[in-house]
C-alpha positions in Angstrom: 227.2 62.2 189.7 228.3 60.1 187.0 230.1 57.7 188.8 227.3 56.9 191.1 224.5 55.7 188.3 223.5 52.3 187.7 225.8 51.3 184.6 225.7 48.3 182.7 227.4 45.3 184.3 230.8 44.7 182.5 231.7 42.4 179.7 232.1 38.4 180.5 235.2 36.5 181.3 236.8 34.9 178.0 236.0 31.6 180.2 232.7 30.6 181.2 233.1 28.8 184.6 230.3 27.2 186.8 228.6 29.8 188.3 227.4 29.9 192.5 225.3 32.7 193.8 227.6 34.9 196.2 226.3 35.1 200.0 225.8 38.7 201.1 225.9 38.1 204.7 229.1 40.3 206.7 230.1 44.0 207.2 230.0 46.0 204.3 233.7 46.6 205.1 234.7 43.2 205.8 237.6 41.4 204.0 236.8 39.8 200.8 235.4 36.5 202.6 231.9 35.5 203.1 231.2 33.0 206.5 234.7 31.1 206.6 237.8 30.6 203.9 239.3 27.3 202.6 242.7 26.0 203.8 244.0 28.1 201.3 242.7 30.9 201.8 239.6 31.2 199.5 236.3 32.4 200.3 233.6 29.9 201.5 230.1 29.5 202.3 228.7 29.0 205.6 228.0 25.3 204.0 231.7 24.7 203.5 231.0 24.6 199.6 233.1 27.5 197.4 230.9 30.6 197.3 232.3 31.9 193.9 233.5 30.8 190.9 237.5 29.4 191.1 239.0 32.3 188.6 237.0 34.6 190.9 238.3 32.7 193.9 242.0 33.4 192.7 241.2 37.2 192.1 240.0 37.5 195.5 242.6 35.9 197.3 245.1 38.1 195.2 243.2 41.5 197.1 242.9 39.7 200.6 245.6 41.9 202.2 246.0 41.8 206.1 247.3 45.4 206.5 245.6 48.6 205.9 244.8 49.3 202.6 242.1 51.5 200.6 238.9 50.3 199.5 238.3 50.4 195.5 235.3 48.2 195.3 233.8 45.4 194.8 234.8 42.8 191.5 232.7 42.1 188.6 232.5 38.4 187.3 230.5 36.9 184.7 228.6 40.4 184.3 227.7 40.3 188.4 229.2 42.2 190.9 230.3 40.4 193.9 230.2 42.9 196.8 231.6 40.1 199.1 234.9 40.7 197.1 237.0 43.8 197.7 238.9 44.8 195.3 242.2 47.1 197.3 244.9 48.7 197.3 247.9 48.3 200.6 248.2 51.7 202.2 252.5 50.9 201.6 252.5 50.5 198.0 250.5 54.2 196.9 254.3 55.6 196.8 255.0 53.0 193.8 252.9 55.8 191.8 249.6 54.6 189.6 247.8 55.6 186.5 244.1 56.6 186.2 243.3 56.2 182.6 240.2 56.2 180.5 238.2 58.0 178.0 236.4 61.8 178.7 233.3 61.0 180.8 234.2 57.9 182.2 234.6 58.7 186.2 238.6 59.3 186.0 237.4 62.3 188.0 235.4 60.7 190.9 237.9 57.9 191.1 240.5 60.3 192.2 237.9 61.8 194.8 237.5 58.7 196.2 241.1 57.8 196.7 241.8 60.9 197.5 239.2 61.1 200.7 240.5 57.7 201.9 243.7 58.4 202.1 243.1 62.1 203.9 241.1 59.7 205.9 244.1 57.8 207.0 246.7 60.7 207.4 248.1 61.2 204.1 247.8 64.4 202.9 247.3 65.0 198.5 247.9 67.1 195.7 245.0 67.7 193.3 245.2 69.7 189.8 241.8 70.4 189.2 242.2 71.4 185.6 238.1 71.9 185.2 236.7 72.8 188.1 234.9 70.0 189.5 236.9 68.5 192.3 236.6 71.4 194.9 233.9 69.2 196.3 236.3 67.4 198.0 236.3 69.6 200.5 232.3 69.3 201.2 229.8 66.5 202.4 228.2 64.7 199.4 224.8 64.7 199.1 222.9 61.6 199.6 220.3 60.1 196.9 218.8 57.2 195.1 221.9 56.6 192.9 224.3 56.6 195.7 222.6 54.0 197.8 222.2 52.3 195.5 225.5 52.2 194.2 226.6 51.6 197.9 224.2 48.8 198.1 226.0 47.5 195.1 229.3 47.1 196.5 228.6 46.7 200.0 229.9 50.3 201.1 229.2 51.8 204.2 228.2 55.7 202.4 228.2 58.2 204.6 228.7 62.1 203.7 232.3 63.7 204.6 234.3 66.2 202.9 238.1 66.8 203.7 240.5 69.1 205.2 241.5 70.9 202.1 243.6 74.0 200.5 243.1 75.9 197.7 245.5 77.1 195.3 245.7 79.1 191.9 248.7 79.7 189.8 249.8 83.5 190.1 246.5 84.0 191.9 244.6 83.6 188.4 241.5 82.1 190.2 240.2 81.1 193.2 242.7 80.2 195.1 245.5 81.0 197.3 248.4 82.1 195.2 251.3 79.9 193.8 254.7 81.5 193.0 257.9 80.0 191.8 260.9 82.5 190.9 262.5 82.1 187.6 265.9 81.1 189.7 263.8 78.0 191.2 262.0 76.9 188.0 265.1 76.3 186.2 266.1 76.5 182.7 264.8 72.9 181.6 261.2 73.3 182.8 260.9 76.7 181.8 262.5 76.0 178.1 259.4 73.8 178.0 257.3 76.3 178.7 258.7 79.1 175.7 258.7 75.8 173.8 262.3 76.4 172.9 264.3 74.0 170.9 267.1 71.5 172.2 269.6 74.0 171.4 267.9 76.8 172.5 267.6 75.1 175.9 271.1 74.4 176.2 271.7 77.8 176.0 269.3 79.4 178.9 271.0 76.7 180.7 274.5 78.4 180.0 272.1 82.3 180.8 271.3 80.4 183.7 274.7 79.2 184.8 276.1 82.6 184.1 273.3 84.9 186.4 274.3 82.1 189.3 277.7 82.4 188.9 277.6 86.7 188.8 274.9 86.8 191.6 272.2 88.0 189.7 269.2 86.1 191.3 266.3 85.6 188.8 263.2 86.6 190.9 260.7 87.2 187.9 260.8 87.6 184.3 261.9 90.7 184.1 264.7 89.9 185.7 265.9 87.3 183.4 264.9 89.3 180.8 267.5 92.4 181.9 270.0 89.4 181.7 269.2 88.2 178.5 269.5 91.7 177.0 272.4 92.4 178.5 274.2 89.5 176.9 273.3 90.3 173.8 273.9 94.2 173.8 277.0 95.7 172.5 278.5 95.8 175.7 277.8 92.2 176.8 278.4 90.8 173.5 282.1 89.9 175.4 280.4 87.6 177.9 278.7 85.7 176.0 281.9 84.4 174.6 282.9 83.2 178.6 280.2 81.1 179.1 280.4 78.7 176.4 280.0 80.3 173.0 275.9 80.7 173.5 275.5 82.9 169.6 273.6 86.0 169.8 271.1 85.0 167.2 270.2 82.1 170.2 270.3 84.7 172.9 267.8 87.0 170.4 265.5 84.2 169.9 265.1 83.8 173.9 264.7 86.9 174.4 262.2 87.6 171.7 260.5 84.2 173.3 260.3 86.1 176.6 258.9 88.9 175.7 256.1 87.2 173.7 255.9 85.1 176.3 255.1 88.2 179.0 252.7 89.2 176.8 250.3 86.9 177.2 250.5 87.5 180.6 252.3 85.1 182.1 254.4 86.9 184.8 252.0 86.7 187.6 253.4 83.2 187.9 256.9 83.9 188.2 258.0 86.3 191.8 258.1 85.9 195.0 256.5 85.2 198.1 257.7 82.0 196.4 255.9 79.0 197.1 256.9 76.7 199.8 256.0 72.9 198.6 256.4 71.9 202.1 253.1 73.3 202.4 251.6 69.7 200.5 252.8 67.5 203.4 250.6 68.7 206.2 247.6 67.0 208.3 245.0 69.0 209.8 244.6 68.9 213.6 242.3 65.9 213.9 244.9 63.7 211.8 243.7 63.7 208.5 245.9 64.7 205.7 245.4 67.9 204.2 244.1 67.6 200.5 245.7 70.2 198.2 243.7 71.4 195.2 245.3 73.5 192.7 242.6 75.0 190.5 243.3 75.5 187.3 240.1 76.3 185.5 241.5 80.2 184.6 244.3 78.9 183.0 243.5 75.8 180.9 244.4 77.9 177.6 247.9 77.8 178.8 248.4 73.5 178.9 252.2 73.9 178.9 252.7 76.8 181.5 250.2 74.9 184.3 251.8 71.2 183.2 255.3 72.1 183.9 254.2 74.1 186.7 253.3 70.9 188.1 256.5 69.3 187.5 258.2 71.9 189.0 256.3 71.3 192.5 257.2 67.8 192.4 261.2 68.2 191.1 261.1 70.7 194.1 260.1 68.4 196.4 262.2 65.7 195.4 265.0 68.5 195.8 264.2 69.3 199.3 262.7 65.3 201.0 265.1 63.2 202.7 265.3 59.7 201.9 262.1 57.8 204.2 263.1 54.1 202.0 259.7 52.1 202.8 257.2 53.5 205.0 254.4 52.3 206.3 252.4 55.2 204.6 253.1 57.6 202.3 254.1 61.4 202.8 252.3 62.6 200.3 250.5 61.8 197.0 250.4 63.3 193.9 247.8 63.2 191.3 248.7 64.3 187.6 245.9 65.8 185.7 245.8 65.9 182.4 249.5 64.1 182.2 249.3 63.8 178.5 250.2 67.8 177.8 253.3 67.4 180.1 254.9 65.0 177.8 254.0 66.9 174.3 256.7 68.4 172.2 258.7 67.0 175.6 262.8 67.4 175.1 264.8 64.3 175.2 266.4 66.0 178.4 262.8 66.9 179.6 261.8 63.3 179.3 264.8 62.1 180.8 264.5 64.3 184.1 261.0 63.1 184.2 262.1 59.2 184.5 264.8 59.7 187.1 262.4 61.8 189.4 259.4 59.3 189.1 262.0 56.5 189.8 263.6 58.3 192.6 260.7 60.3 194.5 259.3 56.9 195.9 262.3 56.7 198.0 261.4 60.1 199.2 257.8 59.0 200.6 255.8 60.4 197.3 253.7 58.7 195.5 252.6 60.1 191.9 249.6 59.3 189.4 249.4 60.2 186.3 246.2 61.1 185.0 245.1 60.9 181.0 243.2 59.2 178.4 245.3 56.3 177.4 248.8 54.5 178.4 250.1 55.5 175.3 249.9 59.0 176.2 252.6 58.3 178.7 256.3 57.6 177.9 257.3 53.8 178.1 259.9 54.5 180.9 257.7 56.5 182.9 254.8 53.2 182.3 256.9 51.2 183.9 257.6 52.7 187.2 253.8 53.1 187.6 252.8 49.1 189.6 249.2 50.9 190.5 246.4 51.0 187.7 242.8 51.8 187.4 241.6 51.9 183.7 238.3 53.2 182.6 236.6 52.4 179.8 238.1 53.2 176.0 236.6 53.9 172.6 237.0 52.1 169.7 235.6 54.2 167.3 238.7 54.2 165.0 241.5 52.7 163.4 243.6 54.9 166.0 241.5 54.0 168.8 241.3 50.3 167.8 245.5 50.1 168.1 245.1 52.0 171.7 243.3 49.5 172.7 245.5 46.8 171.8 248.1 48.4 173.3 246.6 48.6 176.1 245.9 45.1 176.9 249.1 44.7 176.4 250.0 46.9 179.4 248.5 44.2 181.8 249.1 41.1 183.0 247.2 38.2 182.0 243.9 37.4 183.2 241.0 35.2 182.4 239.0 38.3 180.9 238.8 39.0 177.7 240.4 42.7 177.9 239.5 44.2 174.3 236.1 43.7 174.9 236.0 44.2 178.6 237.5 47.7 178.2 234.9 48.9 175.9 232.0 48.0 177.6 232.8 49.0 181.0 230.2 51.3 182.4 230.7 54.6 184.2 232.4 54.2 187.4 233.4 50.6 186.4 237.6 50.1 185.8 240.3 47.5 184.9 242.3 47.1 187.9 245.7 45.6 188.9 248.0 46.8 191.7 251.1 45.8 193.9 250.0 43.4 196.5 252.0 43.9 200.2 254.6 41.8 198.9 255.3 44.5 195.7 253.7 41.5 193.0 251.2 42.8 191.0 247.9 41.6 191.6 245.1 39.6 189.7 243.5 41.8 186.9 240.2 42.7 188.6 237.0 44.1 186.7 235.6 46.6 189.3 232.8 48.2 190.0 234.0 51.6 192.3 232.8 52.9 195.4 230.9 56.4 195.3 233.2 58.7 196.6 231.8 60.5 200.0 232.1 63.9 199.3 230.7 66.3 196.8 230.5 65.3 193.4 230.7 68.5 191.6 232.3 71.7 192.1 231.9 73.8 195.3 230.4 77.8 194.9 233.0 80.3 194.0 231.9 82.4 196.5 232.7 79.8 199.3 236.0 78.9 198.0 236.9 81.9 197.9 235.9 82.3 201.9 237.8 79.1 202.1 240.9 81.2 200.8 240.6 84.0 202.6 239.9 82.3 205.9 243.3 80.1 205.4 246.5 80.8 207.4 248.6 80.3 204.6 246.6 83.4 202.7 248.5 86.2 204.3 252.0 84.4 203.8 251.5 84.0 199.8 248.6 86.6 198.7 250.8 89.6 198.0 253.3 89.7 195.7 256.7 91.1 196.7 259.1 93.1 194.4 262.6 92.8 195.6 265.9 94.3 194.5 267.4 91.3 191.9 268.7 91.0 188.9 267.0 93.7 187.6 267.4 96.4 189.8 271.3 95.3 190.0 271.7 95.6 186.2 270.3 98.8 185.9 271.7 100.1 188.7 275.6 99.2 187.5 274.8 100.4 183.9 273.7 103.5 185.8 276.7 104.3 187.5 278.9 103.1 184.5 277.3 105.9 182.4 277.9 108.5 185.3 281.3 107.1 185.2 281.8 107.7 181.6 280.2 111.4 181.7 282.5 112.1 184.5 286.1 110.4 182.3 286.3 113.6 180.3 286.4 116.0 182.8 288.6 114.0 184.5 291.4 113.8 181.3 291.1 117.3 181.1 291.2 118.1 184.9 294.6 116.2 184.8 296.3 118.2 181.9 294.3 116.6 179.0 296.5 113.2 179.2 294.9 110.1 177.3 294.7 106.9 179.9 296.7 104.3 178.5 294.0 102.3 177.1 290.0 102.7 177.4 288.5 99.9 179.0 285.5 98.4 177.2 282.5 99.1 178.5 281.5 95.5 179.8 284.9 95.3 181.6 283.8 98.6 183.5 280.2 97.2 183.8 281.2 94.2 185.4 284.8 95.9 186.7 283.1 98.8 188.4 283.0 98.9 192.1 279.5 99.0 192.5 279.1 95.3 190.6 281.6 94.1 192.5 280.2 95.3 195.7 277.2 93.4 194.7 278.7 90.2 193.9 280.2 89.9 197.2 277.4 91.3 199.2 274.8 89.2 197.3 276.0 86.7 194.2 279.0 84.7 196.6 276.6 84.0 198.6 273.8 82.9 196.0 276.3 81.2 193.8 278.1 79.1 196.9 274.2 78.1 197.8 272.9 77.4 194.2 272.7 73.5 193.6 270.6 72.9 190.4 268.7 69.2 190.7 268.5 66.7 187.4 265.5 68.9 186.1 267.8 72.1 186.8 265.5 73.6 189.6 267.2 75.2 192.5 266.4 76.1 196.1 268.3 77.7 198.8 268.4 75.5 201.7 265.7 77.0 204.2 
């Protein structure tokens, strides 16, 4: 329970203004003021004298929001926690995206939990990626204890144990959770290239293969479908087809085929297939109006970071593809926490990074907020970082020259403040953070060193047996538990090629019965396959409809409209 420990006070400000003891009266969750306010809106003590140092008063006024907000914690100034100055983030600003950063063990996970449970309480659904397996406790009430009560008292928090309505998912059913799958067609070539670790040329070639499959009505449901299409295009019969889709080289197609084979050999097949997950499930609220917290359990695939980080991006891209524009709303439709965000950007192609940047920039208007969770801001590309208006920065380490460089770069990403941030960021205790958010008017708030509240849900994992019971009791379990392997590209190509082989065996007999006359010109095998009655029938009955309905987003993802 690392976030509720008693921690060392943060390093003081760069200046040393006169201090006065803060009052401690008033409700624990009251707005940041004491007995009254000055004409300028600053807190004042009962006798009319300012209760806080001047710089602390300026910070307090920056967080005195009038509308609904999430309570993060209390201000730390000059080494003291000032519980009457509550640091908050306006609820409507949660779709302006954010960053939660900090070194390992500084409390990032508990910060996610704190924010998630408050969003849920205000009717906002939340998505959390649980990489280490310690977020499942958000579904269960927390355990009271001396450390929790001490932290609650320090920040004037009325702490009571409370869990959130939650659903648990697992990629391909690997681990505790409802199986979460995507079809290869909807996953698209850009994301799949990231998973397969293809270079730029190979990524473009894979895009041509997807285009070919779309046009020919070869629906790519699972990996064997894509492998069948690529194998056909690299075969003697399919080489002519390559010339018709932009000059894709046989060598590049062969590299893609080998990458797919190796990918399947690593046990990746279960992640692709049907029933495909409907991302609108992430937007659900419980019967009492609280937002459902969707937890994607990832411990079973920790050794497959390229896969799970890219799969998270597919979820986000699919939401972007399907959700209507809503503009500025009173609260987000969903807040999406992207844990271990650095894995998403590692070795990413320019096309992939451009797509992330555009998705993050535009999805705000669809009511979705995205929080990237990582160790330092430098893990996030500058164009993406510029879109993240809400910042919660936990402690950083400065043990090496690279650490020192990262620390200086992090400080430069914050607005000017009265704190010596280089000193503060290396002296923060567990459960403390440097915070700046967007005000109700969309302007950055003053930088505030904050002692964070304790989550009210369980700060630790739920037992596996309890997770399994929750999963199997979910109304979604019956919808997604059992994989379905219906007819798709693999079956269609296999059937068409088998039909052509049969036709090839019958042709000599037909020629002999016709008196040995030779046909004017033998059609190529590929012309026979693609031109056969069976293949044309398949294309008319399935492919034409799919080809008309498939539209690909900026990420190359696709979904038939529901």
